[in-house]
PARORO-680243 format. One record per residue: residue in three letters; y negated, x, z negated of N, C-alpha, C, O in turn. Coordinates in steps of 0.2 Angstrom, whole numbers, plus 5000, padded with zeros to 4 digits. Layout:
REM PARORO-680243
ALAYXZYXZYXZYXZ...
***
This chain:
REM PARORO-680243
MET519150585378519750535376519950545369519950595366ILE519950485366520150485359520950485358521250435360THR521150535354521950535353522150515346522650495345GLY521650515341521750495334522050555330522250545325LYS522150615334522450665330521950715327521350705328ASN522150755323521750805319521650865324522150885327TYR521050905323520950965327521151015321520751025316ILE521651055322521851115318521651175322522051195325GLY521051195321520851245325520751215332520451165333PHE521051255337520951235344521551175346521451155351ASP521951165341522551125343522551055340522251045334LEU522751005344522850935341523450935337523950955339SER523450895332524050885327524050815324523550795322ASN524650795324524750725320525450735316525850685317ALA525450775311526050795307526150735302526650735299GLY525550705300525650655294525850595296525950575302SER526050555291526350485293525850425291525950375293THR525350445288524850395286524350385292524050435294THR524250325294523750305299523250255297523350215292PHE522750245301522250195300521850185306521950225311LYS521450135306520950115312520250115309520150095303THR519850125314519150105312518950035314519349995316PHE518350015312518149945312517549935316517049965315ASN517549875320516949855323516549805319516849745319PRO516049815316515749765311515449715315515349655312LYS515149725321514849665325515349615327515249555327LEU515949645330516449595332516849575326517349535327ASN516849605320517249595314517949605315518349555314LYS518149655319518849665320518949745321518449785322GLU519549765320519749835320519649855328519749815332THR519549925328519549955335520249965337520749955334GLU520249985344520949995347521350065345521950065345TRP520950105342521150175341521550185334521350155329LEU522150225334522550235328522450305327522550355331PHE522250325320522050385318522650415313522850375309TYR522750475313523250505309522950545304522550595305GLU523050525297522750565292523050635291523650645292ALA522650685290522950755289523450755283523250735278SER523950795285524450805280524250865276523750905278GLU524550875270524450935266524651005270524251055269GLU525150995274525251055278524751075283524551125284GLU524451015286523851025291523251055287522951095290ILE523151035281522551055278522651135276522151175277ASP523251155274523351225273523351265279523051325279LYS523551235285523551275291522751285293522551335296ALA522351225293521651235295521351285290520851325293THR521451285284521051325279521251405281520851445280ALA521951415282522151475283521851505290521651565290LEU521851465295521551485301520751495300520551545303ALA520451455296519751465295519651535291519151565293TRP520051545287519951615283520051675288519751725287LYS520551665292520651715297520151725302519851785303ALA519851665304519351665309518651695305518251725309PHE518551685299517951705296517851785296517251805297HIS518351825296518351895296518051925303517751975303GLU518251885308517951895315517251865316516851895318PHE517251805314516651765316516051795312515451795315LYS516051815306515551835302515151895305514651915304THR515551935309515351995312515151985319514852035323THR515151925322514951915329514151925329513851915324SER513951945335513251955336512851895335513151835337TYR512251895334511851835334511851805341511851745341LYS511751845346511751825353512351785354512251725357LYS512951805352513551765353513551695350513751645352ARG513351695343513251635340512751585343512851525343VAL512251615345511751575349512051545355511951485356GLN512451575359512751545364513251495362513251435365PHE513551505357514051455354513751385352513951335354LEU513151395348512751335346512451295352512551235352LYS512251335357511951295363512451265367512351205369LYS513051295367513551265371513851205368514051155371ILE513851205361514051135357513551085359513851025361ALA512951095359512451045361512551025368512550965370ASP512651065373512851045380513451005380513450955384GLU513951025377514550985377514550915374514850865377ILE514150905369514050845366513650795371513850745372GLU513150825374512850785380513250765385513250715388GLN513750815387514250805392514750745391515050715395LEU514750725384515250675383514950605385515350555386GLY514350605387514050545390514050475387514050475381ASP514250425391514250355389514850345384514850305380GLU515350385385515950375380515750385373515950345369LEU515350435371515150445365514750385362514750365356ILE514250365366513750315364514150255363514050215358LYS514550235368514950175367515450175361515450125357THR515750225359516150235353515750225347515950195342TYR515150265347514750265341514550185340514550165334CYS514350155345514150085344514650035341514549995337GLU515250045344515850005342516050015335516249975331GLU515950085332516250095326515650085320515850085314THR515050075322514550065317514150005317513849985313GLY514149965323513749905324512949925325512549875326LEU512849985326512150015327511950005335512450015339PRO511349995336511149985343511250055348511250105345GLU511250045354511250095359510650145358510750205358GLY510050115357509550165356509550205350509350265351ARG509850185345509950225339510450275340510350335338ALA510950265344511450305345511250365350511350425348LYS510850345355510550405359510050445355509950505356GLY509650415351509150445347509450495342509250555341GLU510050475339510350525335510750575338510750635336ARG511050565344511350615348510750665350510950725350GLY510150645352509650695353509450735347509350795348ARG509450705342509250745335509850795334509650855332THR510450775335510950815333510950885338511050935335CYS510850875344510850925349510150965348510251035348PHE509650935346509050975344509151015338508951075338GLN509550995333509651035327510051095329509951155327LEU510551085333510951145335510551195339510651255338ARG510151175343509751225347509251255343509051315344THR508951215338508451245333508751305329508451355329PHE509351295327509751345323509851405328509851465326ALA510051395334510151445339509551485339509551555339ALA508951455340508351495341508151535334507951585334TYR508351505329508151535322508551595321508351645319ILE509251595322509651645320509551705325509651765323GLU509251695331509051745335508551785333508451845334GLN508051755329507451795326507751845321507351895320GLY508251825317508551875312508251865305508451905301THR507651835304507351835298507751805292507651815286TRP508151755294508551725289509051765285509251745280VAL509151825287509551875284509251905278509551935274ASN508551895278508151915272508251995271508352015265ALA508152035276508252105276507752135272507152125273THR507952175267507452205262507652275261508252295260ILE507252325262507352395261506852435257506252425257ASP507152465252506752515248507052585248507652595246THR506752625252506952695253506952735247506652725242ALA507452785247507552835241506952875240506552895244ILE506852895233506352945231506752995227506752985221PRO507053045230507453085227507053125221507453155217ASN506453135222506053185218505753145212505353175208ARG505853075212505553035207505753055200506253075198GLU505253055195505353075188505253015184504852975185PRO505653005179506153055176506853045179507253085178ALA506952995184507552995187507452975195506952945196PRO507853005199507852995206507952915208508252885204LYS507552895213507652825215508152825221508052855226PRO508652785220509152775226508952735232508452705231ASP509252745237509052705243509452635243510052635242LEU509052585243509352515242509152475248508552465249ARG509652435250509552395256509952325255510552335253LYS509552275256509852205254509852165260509252155264MET510352125261510352065266510752015264511152025260SER510751955268511151895266511751895271511651915277ILE512351885268512951875272513251815271513151775266PRO513651785276514051725275514551725269514851775268ILE514651665266515051665260515751645262516251655258GLY515951615268516651595269516651525272516151495274PRO517351505273517451435276517051385272517151385266ILE516751335275516451275272516751215274516951195280ALA516851165269517051105270516451055271516051055266VAL516451015276515850975277516150905277516650885281PHE515850855274515950785274515550745278514950745277GLY515750705283515350665287515050605283515350585278ALA514450585285514050535282514250465285514250465291SER514250415281514350345284513850325288513950295294ASN513150335286512650305290512350355295511850325299PHE512550415296512350455302512950485305513150545304PRO513250455310513950475313513850535317514350575318LEU513250555319513150615323512650665319512950725318ALA512050645317511650695314511750725307511550775305TYR512250685303512450715297513150715296513450715291SER513550725302514250715302514550775305514350835304THR514950765310515450815313515050885315515250935314ALA514450865319514050925321513350925319512950945322GLY513350895313512650885310512350945307512550995308GLY511850935302511450985299511951035295511851095296ASP512451005292512851055288513251095292513251155291THR513551065297513951105302513551155306513751215306ALA513051135308512651175312512351235308512351295311SER512151225302511851285298512451325296512351385296ALA513051305294513551345292513851385298513951445297LEU513951355304514151395310513551455311513751505313ALA512951435311512451485312512451545308512251595310SER512651525301512651585296513251625297513251685295GLY513751605301514351645302514951615298515451655297CYS514851555295515451525291515851475296515551435299PRO516451485296516851435299516851365295516651365290VAL516951305299516851245296517451205297517751205302ILE517651165292518151115292517851055290517651045284VAL517851005295517550935294518050885291518550885294LYS517850855286518250795283517950735287517450715284SER518250715292517850665296517850595292518250585288HIS517250565293517150495290517650445293517650435299PRO518050405289518450355291518150305295518450265299MET517550285294517150235297517050245304516950205308HIS516950315306516850325313517250385315516950435318ALA517850385314518350435316518350455323518450505325GLY518350395327518350405335517750445337517750495341THR517150425334516550465336516650535334516450585337GLY516850545328517050615325517450655330517350715331GLU518050625332518450665336518150685343518250745345LEU517750645346517450655352516950715351516950765355VAL516550715346516150775344516550835343516350895345ALA517050825339517550885337517750915344517850975344SER517950875349518250905355517650945359517850995362ALA517050925358516550965361516451025358516351075361ILE516451025351516451095347516951135349516851195350VAL517651115349518151155351518151185358518251245359LYS517951145363517851165370517251215370517351265373ALA516751205366516251265366516451325363516351385365ALA516851315358517151375354517651415359517551475360ARG518051385363518451415368518051455373518251505375GLU517551415376517251445382516751505380516551535384THR516551505373516151565371516551615367516251655364ASN517251605368517651655365517651665357517651725354MET517551615354517551615346518251615344518651585348PRO518351635338519051645335519351575334518951525332ASN519951565335520351505333520251495326520451535322GLY520051435324519951415317519251415315519051405309VAL518851435319518051435318517851365316517351345313PHE518251315319518151245317518751205317519151215321SER518851155312519351105312519051035310518551035307ASN519450985312519250915311519850875308520350865311LEU519750855302520350825298520150745297519650735294ASN520650705299520550635298520750615291521250645288SER520450565288520650545281520450475280519850455281SER520850425278520650355276520450345269520050295267GLY520550395265520450395258520050455255519750495259ILE520250475249519850535246520350595245520050645243GLU520950585246521450635245521350705249521350755246VAL521250695256521150755260520450795258520450855257GLY519950755256519350785254519450825247519250885246GLN519850795243519950825236520350895237520250945234GLN520850885242521250945243520851005246520951065245LEU520450985251519951035254519551075249519551135248VAL519251035244518751065240519151105234518851155232ALA519751085233520151125228520451185231520651225227HIS520451185238520851245241520451315240519851315240SER520851365238520551425236520251465242519751505241LEU520351445248520051475254519351445256519051465261ILE519251385253518551355254518051385250518151385244LYS517451405252516951435248516351395248515851425244GLY516251335250515651295249515751225252516251215256VAL515351185250515451115252514751085254514251095250GLY514751045259514151005261514350935261514850915264PHE513950885258514150815257513550775257513050795255THR513550715261513050665261513450605259513850585263GLY513250565254513550505252513350475246512750485244SER513750445242513650415236513550465230513850515231ILE513250445225513250485219513950485216514150545214THR514350435216515050445213515450495217515750535214GLY515450485224515850535228515550605227515950655226GLY514950615227514650685227514750715220514950775220ARG514650675215514750705208515550725207515650775204ALA515950685210516650695209516850765213517250805210LEU516550775218516750835222516350895218516650955218PHE515750885216515450935212515850955206515951015204ASP516150905202516550925196517150955198517351005195LEU517450935203518050965206517951045208518351085206ALA517451055211517251125213517151165207517251225207SER516851135202516651175196517251195192517251245188ARG517851155192518451165188518851215192519351235189ARG518751235198519151285201519151355197518751365193LYS519751385198519751455195519151495198518851535194GLU518951485204518351515207517951455209517951435214PRO517451445205516951385206516551405213516451455214ILE516451345216516051355223515451305223515551255219PRO514951325227514351275227514551215231514851215236VAL514251155228514351095232513551075233513251055228PHE513451075239512751045241512750975243512950965249ALA512650935239512750855240512050825240511650835235GLU511950785245511350735245511650665243512050645247MET511450635238511850585235511550515235511850465237GLY510950505232510650445231509950445229509650495226SER509550395231508850395230508550325231508750285236ILE508050305227507750235228507050245230506650205232ASN506750315231506150325234505550285232505350245236PRO505350305226504750265223504150265227503950315230VAL503750205228503150205231502650175226502750125223VAL502050215225501550195221500950165225500750195230LEU500850105224500250065227499650065223499650025218LEU499150105224498550105220498150045221498150015227PRO497750025216497349965216496849955222496849905226MET496450005224495950005229496349995236496049965240ALA496850035237497250025243497549955244497549935250LEU497749925239497949855239497449805241497449765245LYS496849825238496249775239496049785246495849725249THR495949845249495649845256496249845261496049815267LYS496849865260497349865266498049835263498549855266GLY498049795258498649765256499049735261499649745261ILE498749695265499149655270499449705275500049695277GLU499149755277499349805282499949845279500449855282TRP499849865273500449895269501049855268501649875268ALA500949795267501449745266501849735272502549735272LYS501549735278501949725284502249795286502849795288ALA501949845284502249915286502949925281503449945284TYR502849905275503449905271504049855272504549875271ALA503849805274504349755276504749785282505349775282SER504449815287504849845292505249905290505749915292SER504949945285505250005283505849985279506450025279ILE505849935274506449915270506949895274507549905273THR506849855280507349835284507549875290508049865293LEU507249935291507449975296508150005296508350025290GLY508549995301509250015301509649975296510150005293THR509449915294509749875289509749905282510149895278GLY509149945281509049975275509550035273509650055267GLN509950055278510450105277510250175278510650215281PHE509650195276509450255276509350285269509150245264CYS509450345268509450375261508650375259508550385253THR508250365263507550365262507250295262506650285262ASN507650245261507450175261506950165255507150185249PRO506350135255505950125250506250065245506050015246GLY506650085240506950035236506550015230506749975226LEU505950055229505550035223504850045224504550095226LEU504449985223503749985224503349975218503549925214LEU502950015216502650015209501850005210501550035214GLY501649955206500949945206500649915199501049895195ILE500049925198499749895192499549825193499249805198LYS499749785188499649705189498949685191498449705187SER498949645196498249625198498349565203498949565206PRO497849535205497849485210498049515217498449485221ASP497849575218497949605224498649625225498949625230LEU498949645219499749665220500149595221500649605225SER499849545218500249475219500149455227500649435229SER499549475229499449455237499949495241500249475246PHE499949565239500449605243501149585243501449585248LEU501349565237502049535236502149475240502649465243GLU501649435240501649375244501749385252502149355255VAL501349435254501449445261502049485263502449475268LEU502249535258502849565259503449515259503949525264SER503449465255504049425255504049375261504549365264LYS503449355263503449315270503749355275504149335279GLU503449425276503749465282504449475281504849475286ILE504649495275505449505274505849445276506349455280SER505649395274506049325276506049315283506549285285GLU505549335287505549315294505949365299506049355305ILE506049425296506349475300507149455301507449435297GLU507349465308508049445309508549495306508449555307PRO509049465303509549515300509849555305509949535311SER510149615302510549655307511149675304511249665298CYS511649705308512249725306512349785301511949835302MET512749785296512849835292513449885295513749855299LEU513549945292513949985295514749965295515149985299HIS514849935290515649915289515649855284515249845280PRO516149815284516249765279516249785272515949755268ASN516549845271516449875264515749885261515649865256ILE515349905266514649925264514249855263513849845259ALA514449805268514149745267514349705261513849675257THR514949715259515149685253514849715246514649675242LYS514749775246514449815241513749795240513449785235TYR513449785246512749765246512649695243512149685239ASP513049655245512949585243513149585235512749545231GLY513549625233513749625226513149655222513049625216LYS512949715224512449745220511749705220511449705215SER511549685226510949645226510949575222510449565218THR511549545222511649485218511649505210511349465206LYS511949565208511849585201511149595199510949585193MET510749625204510049645202509649575200509249575196VAL509749525204509449465204509649435197509249395194ALA510249445195510449415189510249445182510349425177GLU509949505183509749545177509149505174508749475177ASN509149515167508549485163507849505166507749565167SER507449465166506749475168506649485176506049495178VAL507149495180507149505187507049435190507449385189ALA506549425195506449365199506549385206506349435208LEU506849335210506949345217506249325220506049265219ALA505949365224505349355227505449335234505049285237ALA505949355238506049335245506749355246507049405244GLU507049315251507749325253507749295260507549235261ARG508149325265508249295271508649225270509249235267LYS508449175272508749105272509249095278509149125283GLY509649045277510049025283510649065283510849105279ASN511049045288511649075289511549145293511149155297VAL512049195291512049255294512749275296513249245293ALA512749315301513449325304513849375299513549405295ASP514449375300514849425296514649495296514449515302ASN514549525291514349595290513649605291513349665292TYR513249555292512549555292512249545285512449515281ALA511649585284511349585277510849535277510449525282ARG510749505271510149465269509649505266509749525260GLN509149525269508649565266508349535260508249475260MET508149575255507949545249507349585245507349645246VAL506949555242506449585238506449545231506449485231VAL506449585226506449555219505849585215505549635217LYS505649555210505049585206505249585198505649545196VAL504949625195505049635187504449665184504049705188ASP504349655178503749685174503949755172504549775172GLY503449805171503649875170503949885163504449925163LYS503849845158504149855152504949835152505349875150SER505149785156505849765157506149825161506749835160PHE505849845166506049905170506249965166506749995167ILE505849985162505950045157506550025153506850075152ALA506549965150507049955145507749945148508249955145ASN507849935155508449925158508649975163508449965169PRO509050025161509250075166509650055172509650085178ARG509949995172510349965178509849945183510049945189LEU509249935182508749925187508549985191508149975196HIS508650045189508450105192509050125197508850175201GLU509550085198510050105202509950085210509550035211GLU510150125214510050115221510550055224511050045222VAL510150015228510549955231510549975239510049975242PHE511050005241511150025248511049975253511549935254GLY510549965256510449905261509649885261509249925258PRO509549835264508849805265508549775258508449715258PHE508449815253508349785247507749825244507749885244SER507249795240506749835237506549795231506549735231MET506349825226506049795219505349815218505149875219VAL504949765217504249775215504149775208504349725204VAL503849825205503749825198503049825196502649865199GLU502849775192502149755190502049795183502249775178CYS501649845184501449885178500849865174500449835178GLU500849875168500249845164499649895165499049865166ASP499749955166499150005167499450075170500050075171GLN499050115170499150185173499650215169500150255171LYS499650215162500050245157500750225158501250265158GLU500850155159501550135160501850155167502450165167LEU501350155172501550175178501850255178502350265181SER501450295174501650365174502350375170502750415171THR502350325165502950335161503650315165504150345164ILE503550265169504150245173504350305178504950315179ILE503850335181503950385186504250445182504750475184SER503950465176504250525172504950515170505350565170ASP505150455168505850435166506350425171506950415170MET506150425178506550415183507050465185506850525184ASP507550455188508050505190507750535196507250515199GLY507950595198507750635204507750595210508250555211GLN507350605215507250565221507150615227506850665226LEU507350585233507250625239506450625240506150675242THR506150565240505450555242505050515236505350475232GLY504450525236503950485232503350475236503150525240THR503050415236502450405241501950375237502050335232ILE501350395238500650375235500250335241500150365246ILE500150275240499750235244499050225241498950195236SER498550255244497850265241497350255246497350275252GLU496750235244496150245248495850315247496050345242GLU495350325251495050395251494750405244494350365241ASN494950465241494650485234494950445228494850465223GLU495250385230495550345224496050385220496150385214ILE496450425224497050465221496750515215497150535211ASP496150535216495850585211495850555204495850595199ASP495850485203495850455196496650445194496750425189TYR497050475198497750465196498150525196498750535198ASN497850585193498150645193498850645189499350685191GLU498850605184499450605179500050575183500550595183VAL499850525187500350495191500650545197501250545198VAL500250575200500450625205500850685202501350705205ALA500650705196500950755193501650735191502150775192ALA501750675189502350645187502850645193503450655193MET502550615198502950615205503150685207503750685209GLN502750735207502950795209503550825205503950855208ASN503650805199504150825195504850795197505350815195ARG504850735200505450695201505650695209506150665210VAL505250725213505450715221505450775224505250835222GLY505750775230505850835235505250835240505050885243ARG505050775242504550765247504050715244504150655243LEU503350735244502850685242502450665248502150705252ILE502350595249502050565255501450535253501350505248PHE500950545257500250515256500150465262500150475268ASN500050395260499950345265500350345271500150355276GLY500950335269501550325274502150285272502050255266VAL502650285275503250265273503750315273503750365277PRO504250315268504750375267505250375273505550425274THR505450315276505950315281505750355287505150355289GLY506150405290506050455295505950515292505550535287VAL506450565294506450635292506350675298506850685302GLU505850705298505650755303506050815303506150845297VAL506350845308506750905308506350965310506150975315CYS506050995304505651055305505651095299505951075294PRO505451165299505551205294505151185287505451195282SER504651145288504251125282504551055279504351035273MET505051025282505350965279505850985273506251035273GLN505750955267506250965262506650895261506350845259HIS507250895262507650835262508150845256508750865257GLY507950845250508350855244507850845238507250825239GLY508150845232507650835226508050845220508650855220PRO507750835214508050845208508650795207508650735211TYR509150815204509750775203509650705200509150695196PRO509950645203510550645208510350645215510750635219ALA509750655217509550655224509950705228510250695233SER510050765224510450815227510750855221510450855216THR511250895222511550935217511151005216511251035211ASP510751025221510351085220509651065223509651065230SER509151055220508451035222508151095226507651075230ARG508451155226508151205230508251205238507951235242PHE508751165239509051165246509051095249509151045245GLY509151085255509251025259509651035265509751095267ALA509850985268510250985274509850985281510150985286VAL509250975280508750965286508351025287508051055282GLY508351045293507851105295508251175294508751175291ILE507951225297508251295297508351325290508851365290HIS508051305285508151335279508851305276509051335270ALA509151255279509851235277510351295277510851295273ILE510151345281510651405282510751445275511251475274GLN510151435271510151475265510751455260510951495255ARG511051395261511551375257512251415258512651415253TRP512351435264512951465266512951545266513451575269ILE512451575263512451645263512251675256512051635251ARG512451735255512251765248512051835249512151865254PRO511651865245511351925245511851985244512251975239LEU511852035248512252095246511852155247511452165252SER511852205242511452265242511952325244512452325242TYR511652365248511952435250511552485246510952495248GLN511952525242511552585239511752645242512352665242ASN511352685244511452755247511952755252512352805253TRP511952705256512452695262512252735268511652735270PRO512752775271512552805277512252765282512452705284ASN511752785286511352745290511852715296511752655298GLN512252755299512652735304513152685302513452655306LEU513352675295513852625293513452565291513852515289LEU512852565291512452505289512552445294512552465300PRO512452385292512352325297511752345301511252375298ASP511752315307511152335311510452305308509952335309ALA510552255304509952225301509552275296508952265295LEU509952325294509752365289509652445291509452485287LYS509852455297509752525300509052545300508652505302ASP508952615300508252635300507952615307507352605307GLU508352625312508052615319507852535320507552525325ASN508152495316508052415317508252395324507752375328PRO508852405326509052385333508952315335508952295341LEU508952275330508852205331508152185332507952125335GLY507652225330506952215331506752155326506252115328ILE507052145320506852085316506352105311506252165310LEU506052055308505552065303505952085296506352045294ARG505752135293506052165287505552175282504952195283LEU505652175275505252195270505452265268505952275265VAL505052315270505152385269504652415264504052415266ASN504952435259504452465254503852425252503352445251GLY504052355252503552305250503052275255502652235254HIS503152305261502752275267503252255272503752285274HIS503052195275503352165281503252205287502652225289SER503752215291503752265297504352255301504852235299THR504152255308504752265313504852335315505252345320GLU504452375313504552445315505152485312505452465307SER505352535315505852575313505652615307505052625306ILE506052645303505952685297505852755299505752805295
***
């Protein structure tokens, strides 16, 4: 049941006077629910509870945390049709997408449960003492990772489940032993409250401390700003726009105690179409990319927004087929009128730029909040000269750049902002003649794809969902996969500490049975 209230720890609260509603973009009208924006008093109470809970939660056994994470997944599934119906009402996305994203969310939670049980994530390292070493004795040093404290997580507009209330940021933070305060996304606050209720129920039933999780509503930016500035918040997870992520990053940096902000912000995901690949399979790739550009109405962070090729008849044929396919795909609903309006504005501005030509656009009438998919083209020289052409258009939009030669192609990639993905479309052995292009792409992306499309992010340890700025604020980390946990922990060394007082992960007898680096060698044995 949706109440519209905030979860301050285990308790529902509506102390604030500001209210708002979510919006059904398909029906083009507000939903029935009324939500209460968190007050400053509620923010203070949630952070105080989180800080208090942290001192207990960080010492809970891995086994108890495993039970907690698994229980959250179970409770999300128990929400059943109410969650799916609410998700679809607040986003305009289809039921199949909602169920798929729910499955991914629960999979992430269970994956982190399995991972923390292994214990390797604490990075236990032991160098035993050598008291007789000359010219000075060597102390006993033992190091492991510990949680940093309460984390503020910002829900994403385009993934109401997998990147929001119980998404990768929340799952990884809870797995590490850090309490979480979610700043729910205003576009899907009802979906967020239902998921929050599942997390709170799981916390109660697994005897987690009150304050291990809170969920705060907000229609604007004030609640998020207050959270990031609060002295008891020790880290931030964010998925959204470059403007929003950079504002939070700057705010966190200006604090008396600066804190890390792990933001995934924007990407146009360049695709290089090599000449032989276009000659032999250009039609196939054009059809594949028409589908990729319009998938989910282009509202994926990995949407292929830039297609690069060397000027040739084959590139022209590719563009012709791509344009035809794009024009015939049925338009679909965007997440919110605000997003649809921004898409219309940015795509229109792109077409109006000098040297940019409209290659294809969905014709005819479209329903309110539905997007007209679009492809434009420009020459390489004009693209290099105009930084505005490098900006992301969030939606079913892509730009084809006709380069004069390989040198111009490499220059474009080298000068590009950081990206989440980069793709090379190549025939067998063709790529060997484009080492400079590949090297340039490696320097600008977090994931390098060969003969595929960038849309689709597999949840597994080898996935890197991040990249050089502004794709993310720290290219070493991402929000997808088990290594996301490394964002919420820090190393702590113990020197000459009595064995019985050490954490279990560092004790001589290795009671957890985890893999440790002992005197330079990995081992699960006791010392």
